[in-house]
N, C-alpha and C positions, 0 to 999 in steps of 0.2 A: 907773174908767178908761173913757174913751169910745172906742169902735172906729169907725174911719172906713172907709167903703167907697168903691169907685170908682164914679164916675158916668159913664155913657156920654154922649159928646158928640153933638150933632146930626148926623144922617147926611147928609153932603154928598158922600160918595165916589160914584164911578160904580158900584162894586160894594159896596153897603153890607152885604149879608149875608155876603160872603166876607171882607171886611177891616173888622171893626168898629173904631171909633176910641174911645180912652179919654182921659180927662183926665189930665194929668200930676200926680203927687204930689210933695210936698217930700221931702227926705231924712229928716226927722224922722218924717213920717207913714209912710214905707216901713219905717223901722226899727221903729216901733211895731207895724206890721202883722205883721212877721216874728216879733216877740216873742210876739204873741198866738197865732200859729200854733204856735209851739214849746210854749207852755203847754198848748194844746189836745191836742197829740200826747202829751205826758207824762201828761195825765189819762186818755187812752184806754189807754195801756200799763199804767197802774196798775190800771184796771178789769179788763183782761184777765187780769192776774196774779192778782188776787183771785178772779175766777171760776174759774180753773184750780185754785187751791188748795182751793176749796170742792167741786169735783167729785171723787167717788171714783175710784180707779184700777181699771180693769177688765182682768184678765189673761185672755186667751183660753185655754180648755182644749183640749188636743190631741185630735184625732179618732182613733177606733180605726183599726187598720191596714187593716180591710176597706174603709174608705172610699176608700183610695187605689187600689183595684183598677181601678176604671173611669176613673181619671184618666189622661190621655194621658202617654206617656213624655216626658221632657225631650228637647229637641233635642240631637243629638250634637254634641260639640265639634268644631270644625274641626281637621283634621289639622295637626300641627306641620310646618313646612317642614323638609326634610332638611338636615343640616349641609352646608355648602359643601365640595365635594370639592377636594383639592389640584390645582393645575394640572398637567396632563399634560405630560411632556417632548415636544419636537417629534419626530414619527415619522420614522424613517430606514429606508429599504429595506435589507434584508440584502444583503450582497455575496456573490454566488454566480457561478460561472463560466458563461459562455455555453454553450448546447448545441452539440454537434458539427455539422459541416456534413453534408449529405446529398447524395450523388451518384447516387442511383437504385438502390442495392443493396437488394433487398427484404428481405434478412435483417437489415439495419440500420435499417429503417424503424420498427419498434415502439419501439426505444430512442430514436431521434431524436424521434419524436412525443411520447414521454413526457417527455423532457428539455425540449422546447419548452413543453409545458403547465405543467411545474413552474416554469420560469423566469418565465412570464407570471403565474402565481399568486403568486409571491413578490415581484412588482413591482407592487403595487396603485396606486402613484402614477403610474408610467410608463404602465401600461396600465389605463385607467379601466374601470369596469364595463360600460358600453355603447359603448366605443370599439373597435368591431370592426375599423375600418380600420387602426389602429396594430398590432393583433395580427396581422392578415394580412400586413402589410408586414414585420413582424419575421420571420415564418416564411419569407417569400419571400427575405429577405436571407440566410438560412442554406442556401439551395438552391444546388447546383452541377451542372454538366453538363446532361444532358437535362432534369431537373426545373427548372433555372434557365431553360431555353428555354421551358418551359411557362409559368412565371411571367411571362416577358417577353411572351408572347403575351397573357396576361391584362391586363397593363398597357397594351399597345398597343391592345387592343380595348375598354378601359375596362369590363371584365366586371363584372357585379353581384356576383361572388364576392369582389371586393375590399372590399366593405362588409358582407358577411355572414360572420361568423367560423364559425358552425356549418356552413353550407353549404360553405364552403371546405374545412374539415376532412373533411367527408363525401366531397367530390370527390377530395381528395388521398389519402385512405385507399383509395378505390376504385381509384385508379391504381397504387399501390405496396404494397398489402397483400400479404403473403406468404401465399398461399392454401394452401401446403403446410406451413405452420408447425406446425399441429396434428399432421399425419402425422409430421413430423420429430421432434416432441417425444414422440410415442407410441413411435417406434422407439428413441429415446434411452432412454426409460424401460424398454423391453423388454430392451435390452442392458446396463442398469445392473447392476453387481455390486459387492459390498463387497470392496475390495482394500486399503483403508487402515483408518483409524479408523471406529468405528461412528457417532460424532457427525457426521463429515463426510458419510458415506453417508446417514444419516437426514435431514440437512439438504437434500441434493440430491434425495433421493427425495420428501420432503414438498413441495419447491418445484415439482417437475414435476407432482405430483398436484394442487397448488393451481391451477396454470396450466390444467391439463386439466379442472379442476372435478370430480375424482373424490371421492365421499363418503368419510367416514372409515371407515365400516363395511366398505367393499370393499378397503381398503388392507392389512389385516393379513396375509392369506394371501400376497400377492405380496411383501410386505416380508420375511416369514420365509424364503421360498425364495431370496432374493437375499443372505442373510447368509452369513458364513463357516461352514464345517462345524463348526468348534470352537464357535462361538457358537450354532449351531443345536442341537448336542448339549447344551450347558449350559442352553439355554432349554427343552429338552424335559423336563428334570428338575424344572422349576418349574411351579406351577399356571398355568392359562391366565389371561392378563390380561383386565381388564374392557373396555378400549377401546384405541384405537390409541396415544394419548399414553402410557398406562401401558406398552405394549409397547416403545415407543421408549426410554423411561426405563430399563426393565429391560435392554434390549440394550446400551445405552451403559455401564451399570454393569458388566455381565458382560464386555464387551470390555476395559474399562479394568482390571478385575481380572486377566484373562488376560495382558494386556500387562505389568502389574507383575510377575506371576509369571515370565514368560519373561525379563524383564530381570534379576531376582534370580538365576535359574538360570544365565544367561550370565556374570554376575559371579562366581558361585561356581566355575564351570568354569574361567574364566580364572585365578582365584587358585590353583586346584589345579594347573593346568599350570605356572604360574610356580614354585610350590613344588617340583614334581618336577624341573624344570630346575635349580633351585638345588642340590637334593640330589645329582643326577648330577654336577654340576660339582665339588661338594665331594668326592665319591668319587674323581674323577680326580686331584684335587690331593692326596689323602691317600695315594696309592700311587706315590711317585716313585722307590722303591728299585729296581724292576724296570728302569726306563729307565736309571738311573745305572749299574747293574751290567752292562748290555749294552753300554755305551759302550766299555769297553776292548777287548771282543771285536771290535766293529765296527772300531775303530781298527787293531787288529792285522791283521785280514783285509784292510782297505783297504791297509795298508802292504805286505803280502805280494803283493797283486795288482799294486800299482804297481811292485814290484821285478821281477816277471815280465814286465811289458810292455817292448818294445824302445824304446830311446830314439831320438828323431828328431833329426837335426841342427838346429842353430839356424837360424832364418830363416823366411821365409814360404813354407813348402813346402805346396803344395795339390795333392791328387791329382786325376787326371782324372775319377775316378768321382764325386767330390763336386761337381765343377764341369763338367758336360757341355758347357756353352756358355761356355768360358773365353775371356775377351778381356782382353788386357793392353796396356799402352802401351809406349812405347820404354824399353828397359833403359838404366840409367846405366852408365858404364864401371866404377864401383865394384861394382855389383851383378853385372855380368857376370864380373868377375875373382873375386868371392867364390864364385860358382857353379862356376867352373872349378877353383878351388883345393880345393873340398870335393867334387869329382866328382859334381856334381848336373847334372840336365838343364838345359841353358842356356835352353831355351824355357819350360818350366813350373816349373823349380826342384824337381822331385821327385827323391828319392834312390833310388827303386826301379827306375828305368830310365835309360838314357843318352839322349842327344839323338837318336841314330839310331832308337831304339825308342819315341820319344814318340808316343803315340796322337793327341794334339792336333795335333802338327805334321804327321803323316801324313794326318790328316783334312783339314787345311788344304791340303796339297799335292794331294790327290785332287780337291778342289773346283776348284783352279786348273788341273787337267789335267796335273800333273807326275807322271811314273812313280815308283812306290814304290822301284824298284831303282836309282834314280840315285845316283851316289856322293855321300856326305855326308862332309864333313871331320870328323875326330875332334877331340876337345878338346885334344890335344897340340899340334896345329899352329896353334891359334887364338892370335893375339897379343893382348896387352892394350894398349889405347890409353889413354894418360894422360888424366886428366880435363881437360876444356876448359870454358871459360866458356859458360854457356847450356845448354839441353837439346839433345842431339844428335838428329838425325832418326831415325825408326824404321828399324831394320836387321833383316835376315834373319840368323839365327845361322849358316847354312851359308855365307854369303858371307865371304871372307877380306879383310882390310884390308891393303893394301900401302903 
């Protein structure tokens, strides 16, 4: 087989070295050239495989461990990225009540300032970290009275305190801080005594000591002296406590035990008194014979006494002694006729005296200026007037009707 090669054409181009020109081949010539190149490549691959098969395989022997001492350590692996955290829910500010208003009372200023600071701290979205102006404005909105006038003066003068939260608090505290508060708390602690439960007393005592910053070692003696005498006596029978917290725990336990004991004793005494009352009532009901036997005697004596008493005539007879200021209305004709028929006093209706001797009538006459020895008509010459319609006018019993 004859191999054909390309023949370069004559250089007629402007750039002969950069763009060489070749003569064109026919299709048959190009196909033959490719086939020759394929055969050449196959021969080379077969030679390389034969050479590899004839070459012996060399296995490298491992080096001793000491040879790796001076070798540099391998580079550290890059840290794996942390797993993606779940998305956080949207933050919402807690709902808390607004602090109370402040009208200038120094005793209420510490509580007011504490409530304002707590409210601002729990509203991180409303009050940003470096947003001093909004914090100062909120505190100014809670002022009333004279403090509100001071805040108004700051606003009108555009004071630098409006944009400096720390300086504003310092100036406000200097104005309304209760300088006698520590003295008042010390007096309150000095007057404090246990009157109720030991737990309530110990809580109040510890709170005052914490505010006054008293150390724990100096509280034990004063705490013992302020306890109830019964608790002090029970505490003296026990070994000394190691610290103040142990003393408080022991006192609370002793006071609770004494309270439980008093409660059980009161319950037992009430049960004993109720049982004694029941037994006495049962003894009274078990002896009815004495009372029943005495009933006939009392009945007979009452009947004998009633038989000895004089009988009074029927009718509303009232003595002058029982009615010192006796006042009567006009007598009806029927009542006047009844008193005359029964020989009663026509004026008062008493059977112990006549109309002439009636003390009420004589007293009435003496008030009117009439002499006591004036003639008084007797009951025999009084005439009876038949009943008429309507109430008759008031009449004097001494006057005769013609």
